[in-house]
N, C-alpha and C positions, 0 to 999 in steps of 0.2 A: 384733573382726572386721574385715576389710579390706574395701575397697570391692570386691574381687573376688567374696568370699563373700556379700556383702550383693546383689550383681547376680546371681550365681549363685541364691541362695534365691529373689529376687523372680522370676526367670525359671522356676524349679521352680514356684513357686504360681501363676504363669500358666498355664503349661502344665497343671497339673492342673486349674485352673478351666476352661480351654477345653474340655479333653476332657470335662469333667462336662456342659458346657453343650451340646456337640455331641452326648453320650449321650442326654441329655434331648431334644433337638431330633430326633434320628432316632426316638426312641421317639414321641413326640407325631406327627411326620410319618406313621410307619407306621400309625398308630392310625387317624389321618384317611384315608390312603390305602385303608386295608383297610375302614373305613366307608362311603367313598364306593364302592368295589367293591361291598359287600354292597348298596347300595342301587340302583345301576345294575344290577346283575345281576339281583335280585329284580323291578325295574319291568320289565326287558327281557323278562323271562321272562313275566311277565304281560301284557306287550303282545303278544308273539309267541304267545300262548296265546289271545287274543282279549278278553281282559277288560277292554279300554278301548273296545270296539265298543259300539255302542248296544243297550240293554237288558242289558248284562253288568255285573258287581259293579263294576268301577273307571270306567265311563262317567260322566263329569261330576263325580268327586270332586274337592274341593278338594284342594290341597297339605298341608292341615292333616289331612285325612282320610284321606289316602294314607299320612301319616307315623304316625298312629295304627294303621292296618292293619299297617304294617311293624313297630312296636315290639310290635305283639300277636301277629303270624303269622310274621315273619322268622325265620330261622336266624341267632341271634347278636343279634336286635333287641332283646332285653331287657336288654342289656348296655350301651345307650346312651340318651342322652336327647332329647326331642325337637327343642330347640333345636340338637343337634348333627347331626340328621338331616335337617331341614329345608332347609338351603340345597342339599343335594345332590338333594332331591325337586323342588326349584324349579327346577334346573339340568336335570334329565333332562326335566322338563315342557317347559321352553324349548327345549331340544335336539328334541323330538319334535314341537315345534309346536302344543304342546297349553295350555291356559291355565294360568299358574302362580298 
């Protein structure tokens, strides 16, 4: 094998590795983006429907309580873990000015 062949082989291996890594990153990113959208969408709907008002279901709930509600009742919620959902619930609560 000549140096040119070795170099071409090395570049090919690097290219395949880089493409694989990119695909994994895109898949992970899209899963996170989709999860964030689900969390924000569900909480926004509950907020606009008045569930965070005094004497309503979500009023005064902790982030952990909201996470459990989302995992039980949200469309697609059962496909996620509490550790995945919690940061987005806390982010949403902070954006709304509610205790996180």
